[in-house]
LODO-42374 format. One record per residue: residue in one letter; residue number from 1; x, y, z of N, C-alpha, C, CB in turn. Coordinates in steps of 0.001 Angstrom, whole numbers, plus 500000, padded with zeros to 6 digits. Glycine has a CB too. Layout:
% LODO-42374
+----+-----+--------+--------+--------+--------+--------+--------+--------+--------+--------+--------+--------+--------+
: aa :   i :    n.x :    n.y :    n.z :   ca.x :   ca.y :   ca.z :    c.x :    c.y :    c.z :   cb.x :   cb.y :   cb.z :
+----+-----+--------+--------+--------+--------+--------+--------+--------+--------+--------+--------+--------+--------+
:  A : NUM :      X :      Y :      Z :      X :      Y :      Z :      X :      Y :      Z :      X :      Y :      Z :
...
+----+-----+--------+--------+--------+--------+--------+--------+--------+--------+--------+--------+--------+--------+
//
This chain:
% LODO-42374
+----+-----+--------+--------+--------+--------+--------+--------+--------+--------+--------+--------+--------+--------+
: aa :   i :    n.x :    n.y :    n.z :   ca.x :   ca.y :   ca.z :    c.x :    c.y :    c.z :   cb.x :   cb.y :   cb.z :
+----+-----+--------+--------+--------+--------+--------+--------+--------+--------+--------+--------+--------+--------+
:  K :   1 : 431402 : 102133 : 363692 : 431751 : 100812 : 364335 : 431040 : 101062 : 365801 : 433556 : 100491 : 364404 :
:  Y :   2 : 431667 : 101693 : 366421 : 431345 : 101883 : 368174 : 429932 : 102553 : 368421 : 432584 : 103024 : 369006 :
:  T :   3 : 429191 : 102996 : 367556 : 428082 : 103961 : 367834 : 427096 : 103172 : 368420 : 427527 : 104717 : 366609 :
:  K :   4 : 427009 : 101546 : 367765 : 425795 : 100587 : 368253 : 426196 : 099589 : 368914 : 424975 : 100001 : 367242 :
:  F :   5 : 425710 : 099657 : 369925 : 426192 : 098731 : 371264 : 424723 : 098450 : 372058 : 427470 : 099727 : 372466 :
:  S :   6 : 424888 : 097235 : 372935 : 423839 : 097092 : 373727 : 424219 : 097315 : 375340 : 423274 : 095728 : 373409 :
:  I :   7 : 423573 : 097692 : 376474 : 423742 : 097365 : 377730 : 423067 : 096466 : 378361 : 423665 : 098222 : 378318 :
:  S :   8 : 423471 : 095812 : 379183 : 422701 : 094998 : 379815 : 422995 : 094875 : 381522 : 422868 : 093727 : 379057 :
:  Y :   9 : 422238 : 094878 : 382267 : 422205 : 094545 : 383522 : 421433 : 093499 : 384169 : 421965 : 095474 : 384015 :
:  Y :  10 : 422370 : 092732 : 385016 : 421855 : 091820 : 385658 : 422742 : 091317 : 386866 : 421536 : 090879 : 384748 :
:  W :  11 : 422260 : 090167 : 387520 : 422737 : 090086 : 388853 : 422969 : 088403 : 389140 : 421589 : 090850 : 389913 :
:  I :  12 : 423752 : 087858 : 390020 : 424554 : 086637 : 390144 : 424289 : 086494 : 391711 : 426256 : 086772 : 389622 :
:  N :  13 : 423342 : 085616 : 391945 : 423089 : 085006 : 393256 : 424070 : 084410 : 393915 : 422194 : 084135 : 393209 :
:  S :  14 : 423816 : 083873 : 395088 : 425031 : 083115 : 395868 : 425086 : 081683 : 395383 : 424825 : 083090 : 397564 :
:  L :  15 : 424112 : 081299 : 394315 : 424564 : 079987 : 393736 : 424676 : 080019 : 392366 : 423701 : 078901 : 394053 :
:  G :  16 : 425516 : 081354 : 392181 : 425970 : 081648 : 390734 : 425283 : 081680 : 389666 : 426756 : 080936 : 390363 :
:  Q :  17 : 423662 : 081767 : 389998 : 422724 : 081683 : 388737 : 422948 : 083343 : 388265 : 420828 : 081160 : 389172 :
:  K :  18 : 422586 : 083525 : 386913 : 423065 : 084673 : 386415 : 421210 : 084923 : 385839 : 424654 : 084491 : 385134 :
:  T :  19 : 420762 : 086069 : 386349 : 419470 : 086717 : 386165 : 419201 : 088042 : 385702 : 418915 : 086689 : 387206 :
:  S :  20 : 418778 : 088146 : 384241 : 418684 : 089316 : 383639 : 417804 : 090459 : 384228 : 418303 : 089022 : 382441 :
:  I :  21 : 418037 : 091417 : 384333 : 417441 : 092721 : 384815 : 416842 : 093131 : 383786 : 418323 : 093765 : 385333 :
:  Y :  22 : 417721 : 093825 : 383063 : 417459 : 095004 : 382099 : 418403 : 095044 : 380681 : 417751 : 096399 : 382973 :
:  H :  23 : 417867 : 095354 : 379546 : 418516 : 095247 : 378655 : 418112 : 096202 : 377454 : 418532 : 094007 : 378462 :
:  R :  24 : 419315 : 096951 : 377259 : 418628 : 097837 : 375763 : 419509 : 098298 : 374848 : 417832 : 099226 : 376048 :
:  L :  25 : 419386 : 098286 : 373475 : 420125 : 098610 : 372719 : 420612 : 100124 : 372206 : 419711 : 097970 : 372008 :
:  E :  26 : 421873 : 100245 : 371856 : 421973 : 101950 : 371962 : 422476 : 102246 : 370265 : 423462 : 102629 : 373422 :
:  N :  27 : 422132 : 103299 : 369570 : 422621 : 104140 : 368333 : 423235 : 105117 : 368618 : 421722 : 104613 : 367499 :
:  V :  28 : 424356 : 105749 : 369171 : 424487 : 107212 : 369531 : 425362 : 107748 : 368476 : 425101 : 107489 : 371011 :
:  P :  29 : 424720 : 108676 : 367906 : 425138 : 109588 : 366452 : 426485 : 110318 : 366830 : 423828 : 110944 : 365960 :
:  I :  30 : 427082 : 110360 : 366269 : 428627 : 111031 : 366608 : 428146 : 112473 : 366069 : 430260 : 110242 : 365605 :
:  P :  31 : 428547 : 113439 : 366748 : 428521 : 114996 : 366424 : 429467 : 115535 : 365256 : 428953 : 115786 : 367738 :
:  P :  32 : 429397 : 116020 : 364663 : 430268 : 116717 : 363475 : 431213 : 117096 : 364399 : 429613 : 118033 : 362492 :
:  G :  33 : 432676 : 117109 : 363821 : 434076 : 117693 : 364701 : 434297 : 116453 : 365917 : 433702 : 119572 : 365630 :
:  K :  34 : 433631 : 115561 : 366137 : 433821 : 114545 : 367225 : 434256 : 113184 : 366563 : 432439 : 114354 : 368093 :
:  E :  35 : 434619 : 113092 : 365496 : 434771 : 111609 : 364919 : 436267 : 111191 : 365390 : 434596 : 111538 : 363082 :
:  N :  36 : 436663 : 109978 : 365836 : 437602 : 109434 : 366396 : 438230 : 110046 : 367403 : 438316 : 109140 : 365636 :
:  K :  37 : 437384 : 110539 : 368327 : 437619 : 110658 : 369760 : 437023 : 110195 : 370704 : 437623 : 111604 : 370086 :
:  T :  38 : 437800 : 109866 : 371818 : 437015 : 109058 : 373038 : 436011 : 110080 : 373372 : 437995 : 108608 : 374491 :
:  A :  39 : 434857 : 109189 : 373871 : 433673 : 109729 : 374413 : 433194 : 108989 : 375640 : 432640 : 109739 : 373396 :
:  T :  40 : 432875 : 109556 : 376525 : 432275 : 108832 : 377690 : 430835 : 109314 : 377989 : 433165 : 109034 : 378964 :
:  I :  41 : 429804 : 108499 : 378079 : 428807 : 108753 : 378207 : 428014 : 107940 : 379437 : 428428 : 108681 : 377024 :
:  P :  42 : 427305 : 108727 : 380492 : 427201 : 107894 : 381528 : 425485 : 107228 : 381515 : 427662 : 108818 : 382915 :
:  Y :  43 : 425342 : 106172 : 381968 : 423985 : 105701 : 381752 : 423554 : 105004 : 383258 : 423949 : 104564 : 380382 :
:  D :  44 : 422489 : 105587 : 383707 : 422164 : 105386 : 385109 : 420957 : 104207 : 384960 : 421652 : 106924 : 385904 :
:  H :  45 : 421025 : 103331 : 385979 : 419692 : 102278 : 386036 : 419735 : 102189 : 387368 : 419726 : 100693 : 385253 :
:  T :  46 : 418322 : 102254 : 387868 : 417782 : 102051 : 389010 : 417114 : 100971 : 389293 : 417152 : 102875 : 389244 :
:  I :  47 : 417525 : 100079 : 390404 : 416931 : 098837 : 390479 : 415541 : 099320 : 391331 : 417982 : 097636 : 391234 :
:  M :  48 : 414672 : 098562 : 391219 : 413554 : 099053 : 391980 : 413861 : 098085 : 393442 : 411905 : 098766 : 391078 :
:  S :  49 : 412719 : 098051 : 394425 : 412709 : 097678 : 395670 : 412901 : 096454 : 395493 : 411673 : 097990 : 396423 :
:  L :  50 : 413857 : 095879 : 396307 : 413940 : 094608 : 396329 : 413009 : 093310 : 396945 : 414930 : 094630 : 396762 :
:  A :  51 : 412524 : 092342 : 396073 : 411580 : 091757 : 396683 : 411562 : 091188 : 397983 : 411296 : 091024 : 396019 :
:  N :  52 : 412746 : 090545 : 398161 : 412748 : 089640 : 399621 : 414469 : 089450 : 399693 : 411696 : 087764 : 399505 :
:  T :  53 : 414712 : 088632 : 400770 : 416222 : 088364 : 400966 : 416927 : 087632 : 399690 : 416415 : 087404 : 402301 :
:  S :  54 : 416178 : 086999 : 398751 : 416805 : 086053 : 398169 : 417075 : 086980 : 396503 : 415782 : 084497 : 398252 :
:  S :  55 : 416954 : 088368 : 396961 : 417514 : 089313 : 395660 : 419158 : 089426 : 396180 : 416572 : 091204 : 395509 :
:  T :  56 : 419574 : 088879 : 397320 : 421226 : 089354 : 397620 : 421728 : 088653 : 396124 : 422184 : 088474 : 399414 :
:  G :  57 : 422722 : 089443 : 396173 : 423928 : 088860 : 394798 : 424387 : 090327 : 394517 : 423094 : 087908 : 392981 :
:  T :  58 : 425544 : 090057 : 393545 : 426037 : 091073 : 392829 : 425510 : 091630 : 391762 : 427001 : 090822 : 392527 :
:  Y :  59 : 425702 : 092547 : 391310 : 425011 : 093205 : 390453 : 426120 : 093497 : 389551 : 424220 : 094339 : 390997 :
:  Y :  60 : 425516 : 093330 : 388067 : 426327 : 093698 : 386888 : 425817 : 094509 : 386052 : 426687 : 092724 : 386179 :
:  C :  61 : 426652 : 095236 : 385407 : 426518 : 096055 : 383968 : 427494 : 095515 : 383205 : 426731 : 097690 : 383986 :
:  D :  62 : 427030 : 095547 : 381832 : 427925 : 095064 : 380755 : 427667 : 095900 : 379594 : 427722 : 093569 : 380407 :
:  V :  63 : 428636 : 096228 : 378474 : 428486 : 096755 : 377327 : 428943 : 095894 : 376099 : 429106 : 097932 : 377404 :
:  K :  64 : 428429 : 095831 : 375273 : 428790 : 094860 : 373940 : 428786 : 095720 : 372768 : 427666 : 093595 : 373637 :
:  W :  65 : 429599 : 095450 : 371626 : 429799 : 096024 : 370624 : 429697 : 094883 : 369848 : 430893 : 096818 : 370574 :
:  D :  66 : 430248 : 094959 : 368438 : 430282 : 093557 : 367619 : 431376 : 092545 : 368261 : 430718 : 093843 : 365933 :
:  D :  67 : 432530 : 092949 : 368559 : 433566 : 092499 : 368759 : 434212 : 092660 : 370230 : 434209 : 092970 : 367810 :
:  I :  68 : 433573 : 093510 : 371096 : 434032 : 093572 : 372233 : 433074 : 093803 : 373532 : 434917 : 094463 : 372081 :
:  Q :  69 : 433319 : 092893 : 374588 : 432350 : 093222 : 375476 : 432953 : 093609 : 376593 : 431459 : 092255 : 375710 :
:  I :  70 : 432702 : 094671 : 377494 : 433252 : 095286 : 378662 : 432418 : 094920 : 379735 : 433381 : 096745 : 378563 :
:  M :  71 : 432840 : 094641 : 380979 : 431810 : 094182 : 382053 : 432486 : 094964 : 383283 : 431679 : 092336 : 382286 :
:  G :  72 : 431491 : 095698 : 383776 : 431536 : 096370 : 385066 : 432088 : 095590 : 386515 : 430109 : 096798 : 385252 :
:  K :  73 : 432701 : 095957 : 387217 : 433203 : 095255 : 388502 : 432160 : 094747 : 389538 : 434096 : 096217 : 389248 :
:  G :  74 : 430947 : 095198 : 389249 : 430042 : 094777 : 389969 : 429546 : 095412 : 391542 : 430450 : 093573 : 389985 :
:  V :  75 : 428553 : 095240 : 391968 : 428099 : 095887 : 392954 : 427334 : 095010 : 394130 : 427308 : 096857 : 392358 :
:  F :  76 : 427942 : 094332 : 395133 : 427346 : 093449 : 395894 : 426243 : 094317 : 397132 : 428627 : 092538 : 396526 :
:  V :  77 : 425172 : 093369 : 397011 : 423928 : 094160 : 397623 : 423135 : 092959 : 398454 : 422839 : 094938 : 396286 :
:  L :  78 : 423324 : 093118 : 399838 : 423117 : 092272 : 400429 : 421278 : 092707 : 401291 : 424569 : 092085 : 401257 :
:  A :  79 : 420479 : 091630 : 400601 : 419091 : 092410 : 401092 : 418679 : 091425 : 402495 : 417605 : 092369 : 399628 :
:  R :  80 : 417907 : 092127 : 403261 : 417748 : 091716 : 404788 : 416426 : 091915 : 404932 : 418584 : 092539 : 405914 :
:  D :  81 : 415810 : 091285 : 405864 : 414454 : 091494 : 406445 : 414717 : 092624 : 407138 : 413839 : 090366 : 407324 :
:  T :  82 : 413283 : 093258 : 407563 : 413270 : 094377 : 408398 : 414061 : 094166 : 409632 : 411928 : 094733 : 408718 :
:  A :  83 : 415076 : 095307 : 409961 : 415723 : 095232 : 411064 : 414855 : 095054 : 412496 : 416508 : 096385 : 411021 :
:  Y :  84 : 415674 : 095018 : 413525 : 415014 : 095151 : 414579 : 414007 : 096441 : 414674 : 415967 : 095110 : 415546 :
:  V :  85 : 412894 : 096841 : 415141 : 412416 : 097678 : 415169 : 411879 : 098001 : 416800 : 411643 : 097533 : 414131 :
:  E :  86 : 412329 : 098883 : 417842 : 411927 : 098921 : 419002 : 410665 : 099548 : 419478 : 412794 : 099344 : 419523 :
:  T :  87 : 409859 : 098665 : 419938 : 408836 : 099270 : 419967 : 408596 : 099640 : 421774 : 407755 : 098339 : 419142 :
:  F :  88 : 407700 : 100940 : 421688 : 407600 : 101673 : 422855 : 406062 : 101312 : 423397 : 407897 : 103298 : 422546 :
:  Y :  89 : 406132 : 100779 : 424523 : 404900 : 100634 : 425247 : 404267 : 101578 : 426509 : 405047 : 099403 : 425708 :
:  V :  90 : 404788 : 102658 : 425942 : 404500 : 103749 : 427104 : 402978 : 103783 : 427162 : 405145 : 105371 : 426771 :
:  W :  91 : 401928 : 103750 : 426587 : 400540 : 103547 : 426898 : 400652 : 102377 : 427834 : 399589 : 103288 : 425609 :
:  E :  92 : 400811 : 101234 : 427565 : 400269 : 100267 : 428246 : 401117 : 100277 : 429641 : 400292 : 098937 : 427405 :
:  I :  93 : 402483 : 100848 : 429451 : 403019 : 101040 : 431009 : 402414 : 102141 : 431921 : 404547 : 101388 : 430988 :
:  L :  94 : 401667 : 103055 : 431124 : 401126 : 104063 : 432047 : 400058 : 103960 : 432545 : 401047 : 105109 : 431643 :
:  T :  95 : 398924 : 102784 : 431807 : 397659 : 102415 : 432154 : 398139 : 101164 : 433115 : 396634 : 102076 : 430806 :
:  T :  96 : 398919 : 100489 : 433012 : 399341 : 099528 : 434345 : 399530 : 100284 : 435248 : 400570 : 098649 : 434322 :
:  L :  97 : 400181 : 101102 : 435433 : 400817 : 102091 : 436730 : 399480 : 102670 : 437102 : 402124 : 103487 : 436280 :
:  T :  98 : 398647 : 103292 : 436567 : 397622 : 104142 : 437052 : 396727 : 103037 : 437879 : 396801 : 104981 : 435778 :
:  V :  99 : 396215 : 101648 : 437096 : 395631 : 100560 : 437642 : 396104 : 100210 : 438828 : 395685 : 099576 : 436891 :
:  L : 100 : 397076 : 100007 : 438792 : 397924 : 099601 : 440101 : 398013 : 100299 : 441151 : 399137 : 099444 : 439911 :
:  L : 101 : 397926 : 101835 : 441193 : 397887 : 102990 : 441862 : 396670 : 102909 : 442465 : 398085 : 104150 : 441096 :
:  A : 102 : 395585 : 102780 : 441608 : 394440 : 102955 : 442046 : 393909 : 102028 : 442963 : 393747 : 103079 : 441127 :
:  V : 103 : 394079 : 100928 : 442704 : 394012 : 099374 : 443092 : 394394 : 099551 : 444718 : 395281 : 098247 : 442094 :
:  L : 104 : 395755 : 100267 : 444612 : 396444 : 100192 : 445796 : 396164 : 101455 : 446952 : 397908 : 100122 : 445350 :
:  S : 105 : 395452 : 102460 : 446111 : 394845 : 103614 : 447140 : 393511 : 103015 : 447715 : 394475 : 105191 : 446305 :
:  I : 106 : 392576 : 102460 : 446646 : 391367 : 102101 : 447204 : 391494 : 100967 : 448552 : 390525 : 101519 : 445966 :
:  T : 107 : 392678 : 100046 : 448231 : 392766 : 099001 : 449267 : 393094 : 099853 : 450652 : 393997 : 097819 : 448864 :
:  A : 108 : 394000 : 100689 : 450351 : 394293 : 101613 : 451250 : 393556 : 101903 : 452302 : 394445 : 102547 : 450746 :
:  T : 109 : 392710 : 102992 : 451705 : 391751 : 103820 : 452175 : 390611 : 103028 : 452639 : 391382 : 104771 : 451199 :
:  A : 110 : 390219 : 101393 : 452119 : 389459 : 100550 : 452774 : 389920 : 100371 : 454075 : 389348 : 099416 : 452137 :
:  L : 111 : 391250 : 099919 : 454480 : 391848 : 099472 : 455563 : 391681 : 100535 : 456420 : 393171 : 099047 : 455387 :
:  L : 112 : 392046 : 101592 : 456165 : 392192 : 102649 : 456969 : 390430 : 102989 : 457570 : 393017 : 103943 : 455986 :
:  L : 113 : 389629 : 102851 : 457126 : 388261 : 103029 : 457270 : 387617 : 101683 : 458058 : 387638 : 103283 : 455785 :
:  W : 114 : 388155 : 100592 : 457834 : 388042 : 099312 : 458399 : 388644 : 098996 : 459864 : 388641 : 098462 : 457457 :
:  K : 115 : 389704 : 099889 : 459981 : 390461 : 099901 : 461056 : 389963 : 100690 : 462307 : 391645 : 100344 : 460639 :
:  R : 116 : 389282 : 101926 : 461366 : 388688 : 103012 : 462359 : 387504 : 102540 : 463355 : 388086 : 104223 : 461473 :
:  K : 117 : 386673 : 101856 : 462569 : 385565 : 101270 : 462953 : 386008 : 100041 : 464074 : 384804 : 100779 : 461621 :
+----+-----+--------+--------+--------+--------+--------+--------+--------+--------+--------+--------+--------+--------+
//
């Protein structure tokens, strides 16, 4: 009776709307000698990259048999835009300083030569 079941993954957004992500039916054979014993079978599901910040919400998994439904506690996922990335302007700063020093050096040399005459 409990060897046939379905597994569903879905998420509920901040507006309470349910969106199905994945669903599959399972039929697990019982090995000889394991009848009438509790078994635990792990099922992993990887969610692909979240498309945008609207993917924020609580993600759930549930398993359904004919007369029973068990739902997981859910995992809250906060999807955010790219965080602040500090940019380094090293080359721009070095170029600016070099040009500034060159201009000052040329100006000082010109003033010294002009004063000598």
